C-alpha positions as CSV (number, residue, x, y, z in Angstrom):
1,M,5.0,0.8,8.8
2,R,4.7,2.8,5.4
3,H,5.2,6.2,3.9
4,E,3.6,8.6,1.5
5,R,5.2,11.2,-0.6
6,L,2.3,14.0,-1.8
7,S,2.7,15.9,-4.9
8,N,-0.7,18.0,-5.1
9,P,-4.1,18.4,-3.0
10,A,-6.1,15.8,-4.3
11,D,-3.4,13.4,-3.5
12,L,-3.2,14.5,0.3
13,I,-7.3,14.2,0.3
14,G,-6.8,10.7,-1.0
15,L,-3.8,9.0,0.9
16,F,-5.3,10.6,3.9
17,A,-8.8,9.0,3.4
18,A,-7.5,5.9,2.6
19,A,-4.4,6.2,5.8
20,V,-7.5,7.0,8.1
21,R,-9.4,2.8,7.1
22,D,-5.6,1.7,7.3
23,P,-4.6,-0.6,10.1
24,D,-1.2,0.0,10.0
25,P,0.3,3.0,10.7
26,I,1.3,5.2,7.5
27,M,3.6,8.8,7.9
28,F,3.2,11.8,5.7
29,F,6.0,13.6,4.7
30,E,5.2,17.1,3.6
31,A,7.9,19.3,1.6
32,K,8.1,22.4,2.1
33,S,8.6,23.5,-1.4
34,L,5.0,21.7,-1.9
35,Y,3.1,24.5,0.2
36,P,2.4,27.1,-2.9
37,V,1.4,24.4,-5.2
38,K,-1.9,24.3,-6.2
39,G,-4.1,21.4,-8.2
40,E,-7.6,20.6,-8.8
41,V,-10.0,18.5,-6.5
42,P,-12.6,16.5,-7.7
43,D,-16.0,16.8,-5.7
44,G,-17.1,13.9,-3.5
45,E,-15.4,11.7,-1.7
46,I,-11.8,10.8,-2.4
47,V,-10.3,7.5,-1.6
48,G,-6.7,6.8,-2.6
49,E,-4.6,4.1,-3.0
50,L,-1.8,3.6,-0.6
51,G,1.6,2.5,-2.3
52,K,-0.1,4.7,-5.6
53,G,0.0,8.4,-5.1
54,Q,2.7,10.3,-6.7
55,G,6.0,9.2,-5.2
56,G,4.5,6.8,-2.6
57,V,6.6,3.4,-1.7
């Protein structure tokens, strides 16, 4: 099982899209301290690479 930690809005979108496509279970952990974090999210489809996000394991 993999787990991913998110650090910005673009990570959330990209890693969530990658998790939906991955056949293995994925767990996302969100820190409440990141809720107010704002960031740029590019237009179009964003698919991250699991294990490559900021803080991904």
